[in-house]
C-alpha positions in Angstrom: 0.0 0.0 0.0 2.8 2.4 0.8 4.5 1.7 -2.4 1.3 2.4 -4.3 1.1 5.8 -2.7 4.7 6.5 -3.5 4.2 5.7 -7.2 1.1 7.8 -7.4 2.7 10.8 -5.9 5.9 10.4 -7.9 4.0 10.2 -11.1 2.5 13.6 -10.5 6.0 15.1 -10.1 6.9 13.4 -13.3 4.0 15.1 -15.1 4.9 18.5 -13.7 8.7 18.5 -14.0 9.2 15.9 -16.7 11.4 13.6 -14.5 11.7 9.8 -14.9 10.6 7.7 -12.0 12.6 4.8 -13.4 15.7 6.9 -13.5 15.1 8.2 -10.0 14.6 4.7 -8.6 17.7 3.3 -10.3 19.9 6.0 -9.0 18.7 5.5 -5.4 18.6 1.7 -5.6 22.1 1.1 -6.7 23.8 2.2 -3.5 21.2 0.5 -1.4 21.9 -2.8 -3.2 25.5 -2.7 -2.4 25.0 -1.8 1.3 21.9 -3.6 2.3 22.2 -7.2 0.9 21.8 -9.5 3.9 20.7 -13.0 4.7 17.3 -12.5 3.2 18.8 -11.4 -0.1 16.8 -9.4 -2.6 13.5 -9.5 -0.6 15.0 -7.5 2.2 16.7 -5.2 -0.3 13.4 -4.4 -2.1 11.5 -3.8 1.2 14.2 -1.5 2.4 14.3 0.5 -0.8 10.5 0.9 -0.8 10.5 2.1 2.7 13.5 4.5 2.1 12.0 5.9 -1.1 8.6 6.5 0.6 10.2 8.3 3.5 12.3 10.5 1.2 9.2 11.4 -0.8 7.2 12.3 2.2 9.9 14.4 3.6 11.2 16.1 0.5 8.7 16.0 -2.3 7.4 19.4 -3.4 3.9 20.2 -2.3 3.5 22.3 -5.5 2.9 19.1 -7.4 -0.3 18.5 -5.4 -1.4 22.1 -5.0 -1.5 23.1 -8.7 -5.1 23.6 -9.5 -6.9 21.6 -12.1 -5.1 19.3 -14.4 -6.7 19.9 -17.8 -6.0 18.2 -21.1 -3.6 15.4 -22.0 -2.4 15.4 -25.6 0.2 13.3 -27.5 1.7 16.0 -29.7 3.2 19.4 -28.8 1.3 22.7 -28.9 2.5 25.3 -31.5 4.9 28.1 -30.5 3.5 31.2 -29.0 2.6 33.8 -31.7 4.1 37.3 -31.8 1.5 40.0 -31.0 0.9 43.3 -29.4 -1.1 44.0 -26.2 -4.4 45.9 -26.6 -5.0 49.0 -24.5 -5.9 48.3 -20.9 -9.7 49.0 -20.6 -9.7 50.4 -17.0 -8.3 50.2 -13.5 -7.8 46.8 -11.7 -7.9 44.9 -15.0 -5.0 42.4 -15.1 -3.4 41.0 -18.3 -4.0 37.2 -18.8 -1.8 36.0 -21.6 -3.0 34.0 -24.6 -2.3 30.3 -24.8 -2.9 27.2 -27.0 -5.8 25.1 -25.7 -6.8 21.7 -27.1 -10.2 20.5 -28.2 -10.5 16.7 -28.2 -13.6 16.8 -30.5 -11.7 19.2 -32.8 -8.6 17.0 -32.7 -6.7 20.3 -32.9 -5.2 23.1 -30.8 -6.9 26.4 -30.9 -5.7 29.8 -29.7 -7.3 31.5 -26.7 -6.5 35.2 -27.2 -4.8 37.1 -24.4 -7.2 39.6 -22.7 -7.7 42.0 -19.8 -9.7 40.5 -17.0 -11.0 42.3 -13.9 -9.4 40.8 -10.9 -11.9 38.8 -8.9 -10.5 40.0 -5.6 -8.4 43.0 -4.5 -4.8 41.8 -4.1 -5.2 38.7 -6.4 -2.9 38.0 -9.3 -3.1 35.6 -12.3 -1.0 32.5 -12.6 -1.2 31.5 -16.3 -1.9 27.9 -17.2 0.8 25.9 -19.0 1.6 22.7 -21.0 4.1 20.2 -19.6 5.6 17.0 -21.0 4.6 14.1 -18.7 6.8 11.3 -20.1 4.3 10.0 -22.6 2.0 13.0 -23.4 1.5 16.7 -22.9 -0.5 17.8 -19.9 -2.2 21.2 -19.5 -2.3 22.7 -16.0 -5.1 25.3 -15.5 -4.3 28.9 -14.5 -5.7 30.4 -11.3 -6.1 33.6 -9.3 -4.2 33.9 -6.0 -2.4 36.4 -3.7 0.9 35.4 -5.4 2.0 34.2 -8.8 2.9 30.6 -8.8 4.7 28.3 -11.2 3.7 28.5 -14.8 6.2 26.3 -16.4 8.8 28.9 -17.1 6.9 29.9 -20.2 7.8 33.4 -21.5 4.3 34.7 -22.3 5.5 38.3 -22.3 3.9 41.5 -21.0 5.2 41.0 -17.5 5.2 37.2 -17.6 8.8 36.3 -18.3 8.8 32.7 -17.0 8.9 33.5 -13.3 6.6 35.8 -11.3 4.9 38.9 -12.8 6.6 42.2 -13.6 3.5 43.9 -15.0 2.3 45.6 -11.9 1.5 45.4 -8.2 -1.3 46.1 -5.8 -1.2 49.0 -3.4 -4.1 48.7 -1.0 -7.2 48.5 -3.3 -5.6 49.8 -6.5 -3.5 48.0 -9.0 -0.5 50.0 -10.3 0.7 49.2 -13.8 4.3 49.0 -15.0 4.1 50.9 -18.3 7.4 49.5 -19.5 5.6 46.2 -20.2 1.9 47.2 -20.4 -0.1 49.2 -22.9 -1.9 51.7 -20.6 -3.3 55.1 -21.4 -1.7 57.2 -18.7 -4.1 60.1 -19.3 -7.0 57.9 -18.1 -5.2 55.5 -15.7 -2.9 57.4 -13.3 -1.8 54.6 -11.0 1.2 53.7 -13.1 5.0 53.5 -12.7 7.8 52.7 -15.1 10.4 50.2 -14.2 12.7 48.5 -16.8 12.5 44.8 -16.5 15.9 43.0 -16.8 15.0 39.6 -18.2 17.8 37.1 -17.7 15.7 34.4 -19.3 16.4 33.5 -23.0 13.5 34.9 -25.0 11.7 32.0 -26.6 8.3 31.3 -28.1 8.2 27.7 -26.8 4.8 27.0 -25.3 5.5 24.0 -23.1 7.7 22.8 -20.2 10.0 19.8 -20.4 10.3 17.2 -23.1 12.2 17.6 -26.4 12.7 21.3 -27.0 10.6 22.4 -24.0 11.5 24.9 -21.2 13.7 23.2 -18.7 12.6 24.7 -15.4 11.3 23.5 -12.0 9.4 25.4 -9.3 11.2 27.5 -6.8 10.3 27.3 -3.1 8.4 30.6 -3.2 6.4 29.3 -6.2 5.6 26.1 -4.3 4.4 28.2 -1.4 2.2 30.2 -3.7 0.7 27.0 -5.0 -0.5 26.1 -1.5 -2.4 29.3 -0.9 -6.1 29.9 -1.5 -7.0 30.0 -5.2 -9.8 31.0 -7.4 -10.2 29.1 -10.7 -10.8 31.0 -13.9 -13.8 33.2 -13.5 -16.9 32.8 -15.7 -15.9 35.5 -18.2 -12.6 33.6 -18.7 -14.5 30.3 -19.3 -16.8 32.1 -21.7 -13.8 33.6 -23.5 -12.2 30.2 -24.0 -15.5 28.8 -25.2 -15.8 31.6 -27.8 -12.3 30.9 -29.0 -13.1 27.2 -29.3 -16.0 27.8 -31.6 -14.1 30.0 -34.0 -12.6 27.8 -36.7 -10.1 30.6 -37.7 -8.4 30.2 -34.3 -7.5 26.5 -34.8 -3.8 25.8 -35.4 -4.4 23.7 -38.4 -6.2 26.7 -40.1 -4.0 29.6 -39.0 -0.7 27.6 -38.9 0.3 29.2 -35.6 -0.6 32.8 -36.6 -4.1 33.4 -35.2 -6.1 36.3 -36.8 -7.2 37.3 -33.2 -4.2 37.1 -30.9 -5.6 39.4 -28.1 -8.8 41.2 -27.2 -9.5 44.3 -25.0 -12.0 42.3 -22.9 -13.0 38.7 -22.5 -15.2 37.3 -25.2 -14.7 40.3 -27.5 -13.3 38.2 -30.4 -15.3 40.2 -32.9 -14.6 43.6 -31.4 -12.9 46.2 -33.6 -10.2 46.5 -30.9 -8.9 43.0 -31.4 -5.2 42.5 -32.2 -4.0 40.0 -34.8 -0.8 38.1 -34.6 2.2 39.7 -36.3 3.8 36.4 -37.0 3.8 32.8 -35.8 6.3 32.0 -33.0 8.0 29.5 -35.2 7.4 26.8 -37.9 4.4 24.7 -37.2 3.2 21.6 -39.2 0.0 20.1 -37.9 0.2 16.4 -37.4 -2.0 14.0 -39.3 -5.5 14.3 -37.8 -6.3 10.7 -37.3 -8.8 11.3 -34.5 -6.9 8.8 -32.4 -5.3 11.2 -29.9 -5.8 9.8 -26.4 -6.9 12.9 -24.6 -8.8 13.5 -21.5 -10.5 16.7 -22.1 -11.2 18.8 -19.0 -10.9 22.1 -20.9 -13.4 25.0 -20.2 -15.5 24.1 -23.2 -17.7 21.3 -24.6 -15.4 18.2 -25.0 -15.6 14.5 -25.2 -13.1 11.7 -24.8 -12.4 9.5 -27.8 -13.9 6.1 -27.1 -13.2 2.8 -28.8 -15.0 2.5 -32.1 -15.7 6.2 -32.5 -13.2 6.5 -35.3 -15.4 4.5 -37.6 -18.5 6.5 -37.0 -19.6 9.4 -39.2 -18.9 12.9 -37.9 -22.3 14.0 -36.8 -21.3 16.2 -33.8 -22.6 19.3 -35.5 -26.2 17.9 -35.4 -25.9 15.9 -32.2 -24.0 17.8 -29.4 -22.1 15.8 -26.9 -23.6 15.6 -23.4 -21.7 17.6 -20.8 -19.1 15.6 -18.9 -17.9 18.3 -16.5 -19.6 21.4 -15.0 -17.2 23.5 -17.1 -18.8 21.9 -20.2 -22.2 23.3 -19.3 -23.3 26.4 -21.1 -22.8 29.6 -19.0 -25.6 30.2 -16.6 -27.8 33.1 -17.8 -28.8 35.7 -15.3 -32.6 35.8 -15.0 -34.3 38.9 -16.2 -35.7 41.4 -13.7 -39.1 40.3 -12.3 -42.2 42.4 -13.1 -45.0 41.7 -10.7 -46.3 45.2 -10.6 -45.1 45.6 -7.0 -41.7 47.4 -6.8 -41.0 46.0 -3.3 -41.9 42.5 -4.3 -39.8 42.9 -7.5 -36.8 43.9 -5.4 -37.2 41.0 -3.1 -37.4 38.6 -6.0 -34.4 40.1 -7.7 -32.4 39.5 -4.5 -33.6 35.9 -4.4 -32.5 35.4 -8.0 -29.0 36.8 -7.4 -28.5 34.6 -4.4 -29.7 31.6 -6.4 -27.4 32.4 -9.3 -24.3 32.8 -7.0 -25.1 29.6 -5.1 -25.4 27.6 -8.4 -22.1 29.0 -9.6 -20.5 27.9 -6.4 -22.0 24.4 -6.8 -20.6 24.1 -10.3 -17.1 25.2 -9.2 -17.1 22.8 -6.2 -18.1 19.8 -8.4 -15.6 20.8 -11.0 -12.8 21.0 -8.5 -13.8 17.6 -7.1 -13.8 16.0 -10.6 -10.4 17.7 -11.4 -8.9 16.0 -8.4 -10.2 12.6 -9.4 -8.9 13.1 -13.0 -5.5 14.2 -11.6 -5.3 11.0 -9.5 -6.0 8.9 -12.6 -3.2 10.6 -14.4 -0.8 10.1 -11.5 -1.7 6.4 -11.3 -1.6 5.9 -15.1 -5.1 4.3 -15.0 -6.2 2.1 -17.8 -8.8 3.1 -20.4 -11.6 1.1 -18.7 -11.1 3.0 -15.4 -11.0 6.3 -17.2 -14.2 5.6 -19.0 -15.9 4.6 -15.7 -14.8 7.8 -14.1 -15.9 9.8 -17.1 -19.4 8.2 -17.0 -19.7 8.9 -13.3 -18.6 12.6 -13.9 -21.2 12.8 -16.7 -24.0 11.6 -14.4 -22.9 14.0 -11.6 -22.9 16.9 -14.1 -26.2 16.1 -15.6 -27.8 15.6 -12.2 -26.5 19.0 -11.2 -27.8 20.6 -14.4 -31.2 19.1 -13.9 -31.4 20.2 -10.3 -30.4 23.7 -11.2 -32.9 23.9 -14.0 -35.7 22.7 -11.7 -34.7 25.4 -9.2 -34.8 28.1 -11.9 -38.1 26.9 -13.1 -39.6 26.9 -9.6 -38.3 30.4 -9.0 -39.8 31.7 -12.2 -43.1 30.1 -11.5 -43.2 31.6 -8.0 -42.4 35.0 -9.4 -44.9 35.1 -12.2 -46.8 38.4 -12.3 -50.0 38.3 -10.2 -51.9 39.8 -13.1 -51.5 36.5 -14.9 -53.2 34.7 -12.0 -56.0 37.3 -12.0 -56.8 36.4 -15.6 -58.2 33.1 -14.4 -61.9 33.8 -13.6 -62.9 32.6 -10.1 -65.8 30.3 -9.9 -69.3 31.9 -9.4 -70.2 31.0 -5.9 -73.8 32.1 -6.4 -74.3 29.7 -9.2 -75.9 26.5 -7.9 -74.0 23.3 -8.6 -75.2 21.0 -11.4 
């Protein structure tokens, strides 16, 4: 049992830092073999090595491997290089830059570009840690970004505009206001006055590589302060960020096989504004990119913030009818964004205000329920990846997640329907004529 725990945890560090568990064990086992061979021979040796390795892992393994929020997609081929683009003008105070990245759609069998954009910080003092791709020994794994009081590890990826592979040089909080470093941010100083100008000395080699580890990837591991940041309270991507990613997913022009690594919309002034006139196109691709043959056989577990499905055995021989038959949601993030209900109109202003407050509370509670279930499912998917679970177990887990998500969706729809029925205008009820009590019964 202890060895099983050790292997599970070590596999996670493999995924994050692209190390080899086999190499690690062989390096540690060789000295032990020379020093611990006793009367019981190899059996004693194996038990000792297991115990020793487990103790070392418990004492020294980085907690960052467990605190990183939300393992996302697993893909067998590398994402394209990061395109070259300019940053759009900051739309207002306390908006933070979230860099663009390549996401993957399992049903698309393709990467697609999620444009960089300015996002209003969900809490005062919170910063954005970008998501990143990492080589996990047999596939590329995407680790979701998150909001937190400090910037954590994001793979050493040089996203630019303050994200130079470590930390964030684009600005800082001062009480309840965010101050922008104009040396790396596009800010109109006549409108936004909380600015400063500090030249950033970047000792990192500027590269457009979009993944950590593996062949040609960024060779970087978390530092202690990044590990500490990963253990702090986090907020996952906020709803506008999920909607932004969904809008990018549905735009064919943003797919890597179409734009060849040079997306026509590389950045937007605000989330979801992909058709806005203020969008910024890519100047150039980050490097040569040749899309792999699209066989539809990529083994990916899609937990991306959009509608996705896992390739199941036999699907490759079926016709592509996804346009007419949408896939059922597997995870809460696959559900369509919840729509805020319209203002009630009962004819009674006080009653309308009361109903409006009830609607807002219900909306907030349902969002929390979605996030809680999503985080629970992410942890289960992460454990499967650590344990290198077989396809049958993955499929069982996916089916259970799908049932949980559909149950949550149905429950929330019933709640919304009950609220709407309760808040129907009284005038509608008055249209039903009451029975004539003076009329004798038949």
